matplotlib code that plots the C-alpha trace (Angstrom):
import matplotlib.pyplot as plt

x = [110.9, 109.0, 105.7, 103.5, 105.0, 104.2, 100.6, 100.2, 101.2, 98.8, 95.8, 93.3, 91.9, 91.0, 94.6, 95.8, 93.2, 94.2, 97.9, 97.1, 94.9, 97.8, 100.0, 97.4, 95.8, 94.4, 93.5, 90.0, 88.6, 85.3, 82.9, 83.2, 80.5, 82.8, 83.4, 81.1, 78.8, 80.1, 83.4, 83.2, 86.6, 87.4, 89.5, 91.0, 91.2, 93.2, 91.2, 92.5, 91.0, 92.7, 95.6, 95.1, 94.4, 90.8, 89.4, 86.0, 83.0, 81.7, 82.9, 82.6, 83.6, 86.9, 85.4, 83.1, 86.1, 88.1, 85.2, 84.7, 88.2, 91.4, 93.7, 92.7, 94.1, 92.6, 93.2, 91.7, 90.3, 87.0, 83.6, 81.8, 78.1, 76.0, 72.9, 70.4, 71.5, 72.6, 69.2, 67.5, 69.2, 68.3, 65.0, 64.1, 61.3, 63.7]
y = [100.1, 103.0, 103.1, 104.0, 101.1, 98.6, 99.8, 99.8, 96.2, 95.4, 93.2, 95.6, 98.0, 100.7, 101.0, 101.2, 103.8, 105.9, 105.6, 106.9, 109.6, 110.9, 111.1, 112.9, 115.1, 118.4, 117.1, 116.7, 113.2, 112.6, 110.0, 106.7, 104.1, 101.2, 101.8, 99.8, 102.4, 105.8, 106.3, 108.9, 110.0, 111.8, 114.8, 118.0, 121.4, 124.5, 127.4, 130.6, 132.8, 131.1, 129.7, 126.3, 122.8, 121.9, 118.4, 118.3, 117.3, 115.2, 112.6, 113.3, 112.0, 113.1, 115.2, 117.1, 117.9, 119.1, 121.4, 122.8, 123.4, 124.8, 123.0, 119.6, 116.2, 112.8, 111.5, 108.1, 105.1, 105.6, 104.6, 102.6, 103.3, 101.3, 102.5, 101.1, 102.9, 106.0, 106.7, 106.0, 109.1, 110.3, 109.1, 110.3, 107.8, 104.8]
z = [51.5, 52.9, 54.8, 51.9, 49.7, 52.4, 52.6, 48.9, 48.9, 51.7, 51.0, 52.6, 49.9, 52.4, 53.5, 49.9, 49.2, 52.2, 51.1, 47.6, 49.2, 51.3, 48.2, 46.1, 48.8, 47.8, 44.3, 43.3, 42.7, 40.9, 42.2, 40.5, 39.9, 40.3, 44.0, 46.4, 48.0, 49.3, 50.8, 53.6, 55.0, 58.2, 57.4, 58.7, 56.9, 57.3, 58.6, 57.0, 59.7, 62.6, 60.6, 62.4, 61.2, 62.3, 62.4, 60.7, 62.7, 59.8, 57.2, 53.5, 50.1, 48.6, 45.8, 48.3, 50.5, 47.5, 46.3, 49.9, 51.2, 49.6, 52.0, 53.4, 54.5, 55.1, 58.6, 58.7, 56.9, 55.0, 56.3, 53.5, 53.2, 50.8, 48.9, 51.4, 54.5, 52.5, 51.2, 54.6, 56.2, 59.8, 61.2, 64.6, 65.0, 65.1]

ax = plt.figure().add_subplot(projection="3d")
ax.plot(x, y, z, "-o")
ax.set_aspect("equal")
plt.show()
């Protein structure tokens, strides 16, 4: 049994999602209403100018990454943001 099969059988849904993402990387994924909140992934992308892989300074949803970059790869587990804190955004007065 290889590493991805072990992760897919794991009870943690985030690890299973990451395993499926590594298999299906560089393929667009539309947002789904059934997911709890927004899944923001850390990722890296291939910069065609420097010909190097660059770690992004922000986290984004998979379909946004796929629309923005031609070559990309997820490098960690997603951060789950729910509607309450997602809508609040940045507030410098907090």
